[in-house]
N, C-alpha and C positions, 0 to 999 in steps of 0.2 A: 730566544732561550739561551741560557749560558752553559749548555753542555755540548760536548762534541761527540761525533759518532754518526752512525747511520744504521738503517735497517739492514739486517743480514739474514741469510738463510741459517736456520738452526739445525745442524746435522747430527748433533749428539745430545739429545734429550736424556735426562737422568733416567726416567722411566716413562714408558708409554704403553698403553694397552692397545695394540694394533687392531684388535677386533672392534673396539668401541670408539676410540678417538686417537688422533696423532698430531703431535706438535709440528706445525709447518714453519713457524717463524717466531722469534722473540726480538722485541725492540732492543737495540744495543746502543748504550751511551757509555763511553769509557771514563768520562769525568763530568763533574758538575760543580759549578761555583755559585755559592749563594751571593746574591746582590740585592740592593734595595728594590730593584724592579723585577727580580726573578728569584723565586725560592721554591719552584715547583718542578718535580720530575713527573714523567708520564710513562711509567712502565706498561708494557702490553705484551700479550701473547696471542698468537693466531693458530687455529687448529684447521686441519683439512676437513674434519667433520665434528659436529657438536651434538649429534642426535641423542647420545646417552650422557651428556654432561649436565649435572645438576647445578654446580656452582664452581667458581674459580676464585682463588685468593692468593695472596702473597704474604710472606714474612720478610722483614728487612732487619738484618743484624748489623750492629755497629762494629767498629774494629775491636771492641771489647767483648764481642759476642752477646750483646744485649739487644733485645727487641726495641725498636723505636716506638712500637705500639703494643700494648698488652694483649690485644686480640688480633684476630685475622683481619687483613686489609682486603676487602672484597674488590674484585675486578668485574666490570660490566660490559655487556654487548648490547646496550640499550639506545645507542645514538645520542646520549646526553652529553653536551659539552662539559657539564659539571663533573662528569666522571672521566673526562678526557677521551670519550668514545665518539667518533665522528659519524659512523654508519651503523645503524641498527641491523643486527642479523647477518653481519659479514664474517662471523666466526672469529672475530678479533675482540679480546677482552682487555679493558684498560682501566686505569685509575689515575687520579691526580694526587700526588703526595707532596705535602709541604716539608721541605728539609730546613729545619730551624737552624738559625745561626748559633744556637747553644749546643748543637751536636758537635762532636769532636771531629777533627780532620782525620782522614785516613780512608782505608778501603772498606766499603760496605758490601754486604752480600744480600742479594734478592733471591728468594726461593719461591718457585711457583707450585701451587698445589691444585689438584682437581678432585672433586667428589662426584662420582658417577651416580646413576639412578639406582644402583644397588647399595648405595651408601659407602662404597669402597673409596678410600682416600689414597692418593698417590702424589708424591713429589715428582713433577714432570720436567722441570728445568730449573736452572739457576744461572745467575750472572753476577758479576762484581762491577763496581764503579768507584772511582776515587772522588771523595767529597772534600771541597774546600769551603769552610764556613765563612770565609770573607773577612775574618778577624786577623789582625796582625799577630803573627805567631811569635811568642816569646819563649826563650829557652827555659827549661826547668832549673830549679836551684836546690842544691842539697844544703839544708839549713844546719844539720848536725849529724854526727855519727856517734853511735854508742857501741863500745867494745872494750873488753879488758885490755889493759896495757901490758900485763904480765900473766903468763899461765905456767904453772908448775905441774908437770905431769909425773906421776909416780908409777904405780903398778897397774892401774886400770885406765881405760880411755876416759877422757874428761870432756864433758859436753859444755858448750857455751853458745851464746847468741850474739850476733852482730846486727845492728839495725841502722837505718839511715832515714832521717826525717826530710821529706822532699816537698817542695811547693812548686806550683805552676800557675802563672797568671791566667792561663787559658783553662784552668780547672784540673783537678786531679785525674779526671778521666782522659785527659790529653797525655798523661804519662804512659809511655809504651813499655818501658822497662827500666829497672834499677839493678845494678850489678856491681861486682868488684872483680878486680884482677889481683893476683897475688905474686909476689916475688919472694922466693924462698931464700934462705941464707946461702950466700956464695953461689947463687945460680941466676941466670938471666930469666926475665919474665917469659912465660909461655904464651901470654896473651889470652889464655883461656878465661872465659867469663863465668862467674858464679852468680846466678840470679837471686835477687831478694824478692819477697812477696808481701803484699798487703791484703791478704785474703782471710785473715782471722783464724787460720789453721795453725794453732799453737803446737799441736802434737807433731805435725810433720815439718812445719817451716819455722816455728818459734814466733809466729806473729800473733799478738794478743787481740787486736781489733781490726776488722776488715775496713778498708777504704777510709782510714784516718790519716793517710799520708806518711805513716811510719812503715817502712819496708824492712822486713826482717829475714834472717836465715839462721837456722839451727845448725851448728857445726860441732865436730868432735875431733879430738887430737889424741893420739896414742903414744905410748912410750917409744914406739919405733920411729916417730916423726923426728926429723933432724932438729937439733936444738940450735937456738940462735934468734936473730931478729928477722921477723917476717914483715914485708911491706904490703899494705892493702890500699888499692886505689879505687875509690867509689865514684861511680858516674850514673847519671840518669839521662834518658833520651825520651823525647816526645814523639807523637805520631806524625809531626811535620818534619821529623828528621833532625831537629836541633838537639844538641847535647849540653849538659851542664858542665861547669868547671869541675875538674876532678878534685875530690877531697882525699888526702893521703893520711893514713895513720900507720903506726908500727905496733906490733905485738911481739913481745919477747917471750920465747918458749924456753923454759928451763927444764 
């Protein structure tokens, strides 16, 4: 297998019902790399008692907080190799999950759930692992930036939108963040980042369409803002840690 780690005692379950069942152990793998010969992870959870457990399942979230499967992923204690379970009835529930190379690189979250015989559902444990999809990681590219070159502020605050069109050869979902830093007139850069969004939330963020590669931010400037030339440096970073070349623009505030 292409993942590293080992079995460990799980001392801090998220929730357990001590009267009915108790988590004893969760399989732990810290990282997993997709290869041509290995694309399967084998998550498992072991209980000290299963008398009142009806079913066990997991959800796996990508670095973008999306489920890799629309439904629950069932775990089994049936001794079936197809389920990744070696011994039937040993209180250990397992599954075999294919990690596709189309999935983005980054940290994935596995959450474990139990439904007991009263139909009560609880999240009982969670773990994270770092996934490498085996593809060559290529840095994102800022194709263009849209912003006014001059703003004239009079008596009331003036709203405007800046946006950056970004591409990534590994897919848009590989883009972790897009942001800009600002240098005010006659001042050094603070290094503070202002995030741009591709979420389709025009009211809050000024973004017209979600997941189209155009990252936007609604801004406003008031008569109290210092007049002069402001420098904006736009950058994008992917989930593998690579960054784009910065794109620099200037906005003159009058």
